[in-house]
LUMTI-817642 format. One line per field, with one value per atom (N, C-alpha, C): atom name; residue in one letter; residue number from 1; x negated, y negated, z. Coordinates in steps of 0.02 Angstrom, whole numbers. Each point is the difference from the previous one (the first is absolute). Example, Ala and Ser with C-alpha at 12.3 -4.5 7.8 and 13.67 -1.06 7.14 Angstrom:
BEGIN
vexro c(N  CA  C  N  CA  C) .
lumkol c(A  A  A  S  S  S) .
dotor c(1  1  1  2  2  2) .
east c(-660  45  -45  18  -42  39) .
north c(284  -59  -60  -53  -59  -55) .
up c(390  0  0  -36  3  37) .
% end
This chain:
BEGIN
vexro c(N  CA  C  N  CA  C  N  CA  C  N  CA  C  N  CA  C  N  CA  C  N  CA  C  N  CA  C  N  CA  C  N  CA  C  N  CA  C  N  CA  C  N  CA  C  N  CA  C  N  CA  C  N  CA  C  N  CA  C  N  CA  C  N  CA  C  N  CA  C  N  CA  C  N  CA  C  N  CA  C  N  CA  C  N  CA  C  N  CA  C  N  CA  C  N  CA  C  N  CA  C  N  CA  C  N  CA  C  N  CA  C  N  CA  C  N  CA  C  N  CA  C  N  CA  C  N  CA  C  N  CA  C  N  CA  C  N  CA  C  N  CA  C  N  CA  C  N  CA  C  N  CA  C  N  CA  C  N  CA  C  N  CA  C  N  CA  C  N  CA  C  N  CA  C  N  CA  C  N  CA  C  N  CA  C  N  CA  C  N  CA  C  N  CA  C  N  CA  C  N  CA  C  N  CA  C  N  CA  C  N  CA  C  N  CA  C  N  CA  C  N  CA  C  N  CA  C  N  CA  C  N  CA  C  N  CA  C  N  CA  C  N  CA  C  N  CA  C  N  CA  C  N  CA  C  N  CA  C  N  CA  C  N  CA  C  N  CA  C  N  CA  C  N  CA  C  N  CA  C  N  CA  C  N  CA  C  N  CA  C  N  CA  C  N  CA  C  N  CA  C  N  CA  C  N  CA  C  N  CA  C  N  CA  C  N  CA  C  N  CA  C  N  CA  C  N  CA  C  N  CA  C  N  CA  C  N  CA  C  N  CA  C  N  CA  C  N  CA  C  N  CA  C  N  CA  C  N  CA  C  N  CA  C  N  CA  C  N  CA  C  N  CA  C  N  CA  C  N  CA  C  N  CA  C  N  CA  C  N  CA  C  N  CA  C  N  CA  C  N  CA  C  N  CA  C  N  CA  C  N  CA  C  N  CA  C  N  CA  C  N  CA  C  N  CA  C  N  CA  C  N  CA  C  N  CA  C  N  CA  C  N  CA  C  N  CA  C  N  CA  C  N  CA  C  N  CA  C  N  CA  C  N  CA  C  N  CA  C  N  CA  C  N  CA  C  N  CA  C  N  CA  C  N  CA  C  N  CA  C  N  CA  C  N  CA  C  N  CA  C  N  CA  C  N  CA  C  N  CA  C  N  CA  C  N  CA  C  N  CA  C  N  CA  C  N  CA  C  N  CA  C  N  CA  C  N  CA  C  N  CA  C  N  CA  C  N  CA  C  N  CA  C  N  CA  C  N  CA  C  N  CA  C) .
lumkol c(M  M  M  A  A  A  G  G  G  R  R  R  R  R  R  V  V  V  R  R  R  G  G  G  V  V  V  G  G  G  R  R  R  L  L  L  P  P  P  P  P  P  H  H  H  P  P  P  A  A  A  G  G  G  R  R  R  A  A  A  A  A  A  V  V  V  T  T  T  A  A  A  D  D  D  T  T  T  A  A  A  D  D  D  R  R  R  N  N  N  L  L  L  Q  Q  Q  Q  Q  Q  S  S  S  T  T  T  H  H  H  L  L  L  T  T  T  V  V  V  D  D  D  A  A  A  A  A  A  T  T  T  R  R  R  A  A  A  A  A  A  L  L  L  D  D  D  S  S  S  A  A  A  E  E  E  K  K  K  D  D  D  N  N  N  Q  Q  Q  R  R  R  V  V  V  S  S  S  V  V  V  A  A  A  V  V  V  V  V  V  D  D  D  R  R  R  N  N  N  G  G  G  N  N  N  T  T  T  L  L  L  V  V  V  T  T  T  L  L  L  R  R  R  G  G  G  N  N  N  G  G  G  A  A  A  G  G  G  P  P  P  Q  Q  Q  S  S  S  Y  Y  Y  P  P  P  S  S  S  A  A  A  E  E  E  E  E  E  K  K  K  A  A  A  F  F  F  T  T  T  A  A  A  V  V  V  S  S  S  W  W  W  N  N  N  A  A  A  P  P  P  T  T  T  S  S  S  E  E  E  L  L  L  V  V  V  K  K  K  R  R  R  L  L  L  E  E  E  Q  Q  Q  N  N  N  P  P  P  T  T  T  S  S  S  K  K  K  D  D  D  I  I  I  P  P  P  G  G  G  T  T  T  L  L  L  F  F  F  L  L  L  A  A  A  G  G  G  G  G  G  V  V  V  P  P  P  V  V  V  S  S  S  A  A  A  K  K  K  G  G  G  A  A  A  P  P  P  V  V  V  A  A  A  G  G  G  I  I  I  G  G  G  V  V  V  A  A  A  G  G  G  A  A  A  P  P  P  S  S  S  G  G  G  D  D  D  L  L  L  D  D  D  E  E  E  K  K  K  Y  Y  Y  A  A  A  E  E  E  A  A  A  G  G  G  V  V  V  A  A  A  A  A  A  L  L  L  V  V  V  G  G  G) .
dotor c(1  1  1  2  2  2  3  3  3  4  4  4  5  5  5  6  6  6  7  7  7  8  8  8  9  9  9  10  10  10  11  11  11  12  12  12  13  13  13  14  14  14  15  15  15  16  16  16  17  17  17  18  18  18  19  19  19  20  20  20  21  21  21  22  22  22  23  23  23  24  24  24  25  25  25  26  26  26  27  27  27  28  28  28  29  29  29  30  30  30  31  31  31  32  32  32  33  33  33  34  34  34  35  35  35  36  36  36  37  37  37  38  38  38  39  39  39  40  40  40  41  41  41  42  42  42  43  43  43  44  44  44  45  45  45  46  46  46  47  47  47  48  48  48  49  49  49  50  50  50  51  51  51  52  52  52  53  53  53  54  54  54  55  55  55  56  56  56  57  57  57  58  58  58  59  59  59  60  60  60  61  61  61  62  62  62  63  63  63  64  64  64  65  65  65  66  66  66  67  67  67  68  68  68  69  69  69  70  70  70  71  71  71  72  72  72  73  73  73  74  74  74  75  75  75  76  76  76  77  77  77  78  78  78  79  79  79  80  80  80  81  81  81  82  82  82  83  83  83  84  84  84  85  85  85  86  86  86  87  87  87  88  88  88  89  89  89  90  90  90  91  91  91  92  92  92  93  93  93  94  94  94  95  95  95  96  96  96  97  97  97  98  98  98  99  99  99  100  100  100  101  101  101  102  102  102  103  103  103  104  104  104  105  105  105  106  106  106  107  107  107  108  108  108  109  109  109  110  110  110  111  111  111  112  112  112  113  113  113  114  114  114  115  115  115  116  116  116  117  117  117  118  118  118  119  119  119  120  120  120  121  121  121  122  122  122  123  123  123  124  124  124  125  125  125  126  126  126  127  127  127  128  128  128  129  129  129  130  130  130  131  131  131  132  132  132  133  133  133  134  134  134  135  135  135  136  136  136  137  137  137  138  138  138  139  139  139  140  140  140  141  141  141  142  142  142  143  143  143  144  144  144  145  145  145  146  146  146  147  147  147  148  148  148  149  149  149  150  150  150  151  151  151  152  152  152  153  153  153  154  154  154  155  155  155  156  156  156  157  157  157  158  158  158  159  159  159  160  160  160  161  161  161) .
east c(1233  17  75  30  72  24  -38  19  -51  0  -48  38  -28  31  -8  52  0  25  -39  18  69  44  66  48  -20  43  12  -44  7  -43  25  -38  24  -48  17  8  46  5  -58  -13  -53  13  -54  9  25  48  26  -47  9  -39  24  -44  20  -34  10  -32  54  -22  44  -20  48  -15  6  -41  5  32  57  34  21  10  24  48  55  50  -5  -21  -8  43  54  43  34  19  32  -52  -16  -51  16  64  21  2  -11  4  -61  -39  -56  20  -3  21  -56  -14  -50  22  -27  15  -58  16  -53  -31  -65  -33  11  -4  8  -66  -5  -63  -18  49  -14  -50  11  -45  -71  -7  -66  -37  34  -34  -18  45  -14  -58  -1  -54  -67  -3  -63  -21  46  -17  -18  38  -14  -69  -17  -65  -56  8  -50  -4  57  1  -33  5  -33  -76  -24  -72  -18  47  -10  -17  31  -10  62  -12  54  9  54  11  71  9  66  13  64  20  55  -4  51  22  64  27  34  -17  32  36  51  36  -37  28  -32  -15  40  -9  -48  -27  -46  33  66  36  -12  -16  -12  64  0  58  -6  -60  -12  -74  -15  -69  2  -42  -7  -69  -2  -64  -10  -49  -14  -24  8  -23  -74  -18  -70  -30  40  -27  -15  -53  -20  49  1  48  -11  -61  -14  26  13  20  69  44  70  4  -25  3  -45  -55  -45  33  38  36  51  36  48  -34  -56  -36  -30  -24  -27  56  58  57  21  5  18  -49  -63  -53  4  10  4  59  59  58  -5  -31  -7  -41  -54  -44  10  44  13  -65  -40  -63  -19  -37  -26  -45  3  -40  -75  -19  -72  -24  43  -18  -1  46  4  -61  -28  -60  -55  -6  -51  14  63  18  -17  -10  -16  -65  -44  -64  13  49  16  45  41  48  4  -52  -2  55  31  52  66  6  60  12  -54  7  32  5  30  76  30  72  31  46  29  33  -11  31  -37  -56  -37  -58  -20  -58  -35  -60  -38  -48  30  -36  34  -38  30  52  54  52  70  7  65  7  58  12  70  6  67  40  65  45  32  -5  26  55  45  52  2  -8  -1  -53  -57  -56  4  54  7  -3  -30  -3  69  16  64  -10  -61  -14  -75  -20  -70  -3  -50  -11  -69  -3  -63  -12  -62  -21  -61  -2  -58  -12  -63  -18  -50  -8  -50  -70  -52  -67  -25  33  -21  60  -8  53  14  -51  10  51  -5  48  69  2  65  34  -39  29  22  -38  19  69  12  64  57  -16  50  20  -49  14  44  -8  44  72  9  66  30  -41  24  19  -42  13  67  17  64  59  -10  54  6  -55  2  -22  -27  -27  39) .
north c(277  -27  -1  -57  -5  5  -21  2  -38  13  -33  -36  -54  -39  36  6  32  -50  -11  -48  17  -48  8  41  25  44  -26  -40  -22  44  17  42  71  46  70  17  42  22  46  10  47  67  34  61  58  37  58  59  50  61  37  38  40  -22  40  -14  -10  -32  -8  51  24  50  -32  22  -21  59  -13  54  -23  47  -15  55  -19  48  5  58  9  58  17  56  -13  -61  -18  -30  33  -24  -68  -17  -63  -58  15  -51  7  -52  0  -42  28  -33  6  -54  4  -40  17  -34  -48  -64  -46  22  -3  21  -53  23  -44  -36  -59  -37  -20  -3  -17  49  64  51  -8  -11  -5  -63  -57  -61  0  24  2  47  59  48  -29  -31  -30  -57  -45  -57  22  48  25  33  37  33  -52  -53  -53  -36  -14  -35  40  67  43  -9  -15  -11  -75  -40  -72  -35  25  -31  -41  -55  -46  7  32  16  -19  1  -4  66  19  63  -14  30  -9  68  5  60  -23  33  -15  63  -9  57  26  49  31  -50  -52  -50  -56  6  -51  -59  3  -54  4  -56  -1  11  51  14  -36  0  -34  -15  -54  -17  -25  28  -21  -30  -57  -32  7  38  9  -64  -5  -60  -10  -59  -18  23  33  22  -61  2  -55  -13  -61  -17  39  22  38  72  23  70  14  -49  10  17  -43  17  59  9  56  67  4  61  17  -50  12  25  -31  20  70  18  67  52  -14  46  8  -56  0  42  -9  35  75  19  71  35  -31  33  -1  -50  -4  57  18  54  65  1  59  28  -46  20  -52  22  -48  -51  -62  -51  11  36  15  45  44  42  -41  -46  -41  -46  -22  -41  38  65  41  6  0  6  -63  -56  -62  5  44  8  22  44  23  -49  -37  -45  -66  -43  -61  -50  4  -49  14  57  14  -54  -28  -51  -64  -7  -60  3  57  6  -42  -45  -45  38  -25  28  58  21  56  -24  42  -14  66  6  61  -3  2  5  53  37  53  -30  40  -21  10  26  15  74  29  71  10  49  13  46  -4  46  42  66  44  45  18  50  46  65  49  -17  -25  -14  -65  -38  -63  -58  -56  -58  -31  -16  -33  -68  -12  -63  -6  -58  -12  -39  15  -37  -31  -65  -35  -33  2  -33  -41  -60  -45  -40  -15  -43  30  66  31  -16  9  -16  44  56  43  30  15  33  70  33  66  -3  -51  -8  -17  -45  -17  64  42  61  48  4  42  -21  -65  -24  11  -7  13  74  43  72  16  -37  10  -17  -50  -17  55  29  56  59  15  56  -8  -62  -12  16  -6  13  74  32  68  52  -24  42  60) .
up c(1132  -64  -9  7  -5  -72  -46  -71  -41  -64  -44  -55  -23  -53  -66  -38  -65  -51  -53  -51  -28  2  -30  41  57  39  70  28  69  45  58  46  -2  2  6  73  18  70  17  64  18  -33  -20  -39  43  -27  35  -10  41  -8  -63  -29  -57  -64  -53  -64  -52  -53  -58  -52  -38  -52  -68  -46  -70  -36  -32  -35  -70  -44  -67  -19  -34  -23  -76  -24  -72  -25  35  -19  -68  -14  -63  -46  -56  -46  -30  -4  -31  50  62  52  44  4  46  60  57  60  51  33  52  60  57  61  14  13  17  66  4  60  55  60  57  11  -26  2  71  44  69  31  -13  28  -26  -64  -31  24  -2  19  74  41  72  15  -31  14  -21  -57  -24  46  16  42  71  27  68  3  -53  -2  1  -38  -1  67  29  64  56  -4  50  -4  -60  -10  6  23  7  -66  -54  -66  -17  -34  -20  -76  -19  -71  -21  -66  -30  -35  -2  -31  -50  -60  -51  -26  -17  -32  -64  -55  -64  -25  -41  -28  -62  -33  -58  -56  -5  -52  22  59  25  32  10  33  75  30  72  38  42  43  66  28  64  7  33  19  72  41  69  10  30  16  75  20  71  31  66  36  -11  -23  -10  -67  -42  -65  -43  -37  -43  -56  -26  -53  -65  -13  -60  5  61  9  -28  3  -22  -74  -45  -71  -18  35  -14  14  54  17  -55  -24  -54  -63  -18  -61  6  59  10  -7  30  -5  -73  -37  -71  -40  13  -37  14  63  18  -33  0  -30  -77  -28  -73  -28  35  -23  39  48  41  29  28  30  53  50  50  -35  23  -32  10  53  9  -57  -25  -57  -64  -6  -60  -8  56  -2  -37  12  -33  -75  -19  -71  -40  34  -35  -39  22  -37  -72  -10  -67  -38  36  -32  39  -6  41  -15  -59  -16  37  34  39  52  27  52  -26  -65  -30  -5  18  -3  56  -17  50  58  61  59  32  -31  28  43  46  42  14  -27  5  60  59  63  41  40  41  47  11  46  -27  -60  -29  -12  17  -12  -28  -46  -27  47  -6  34  -55  5  -53  27  -44  14  -60  12  -54  -53  22  -44  -38  8  -36  49  -21  45  9  62  15  34  25  35  9  24  17  66  40  63  -4  14  0  67  22  63  -16  28  -10  63  12  56  48  0  43  -28  39  -24  -57  -13  -56  -34  -64  -37  27  27  29  57  42  54  -27  -50  -31  -26  -33  -28  55  54  57  26  5  25  -51  -63  -53  2  9  4  61  54  58  -18  -44  -24  -42  -44  -41  44  49  45  37  16  34  -45  -65  -48  -17  -12  -25  50  58  52  13) .
% end
């Protein structure tokens, strides 16, 4: 894999060894400072995990506000996987919970699914630092949401591992 196409960024170089860390500086109460996570590590880990299982998926990472930082579309991933990955990531960070758990919550509050930009299907997981959500990773395109979530969790593990 020489590199993957990233929307708005061009090609990413082959991934280096090592992990990215998620950190936050809260020493000054009047200033909240955070370090953007290295999305390269998360997207590559999730996509590599799926490719090892011969799955064709898209991976998206959103920041705490739900803004898309990066989306990678794996070779052969279906056209629906790209926006679905973004929506799963958005949903996970918005509720600070895996989307597989949120699907179960729909029974008590079915109108949650009507919120624009959300997708209540397994495959989205939040990234937390000090108990607070800082990002979301979404994966879509595998034959089941359980697999999508497994690959998203691989992305989280690359960040906080």
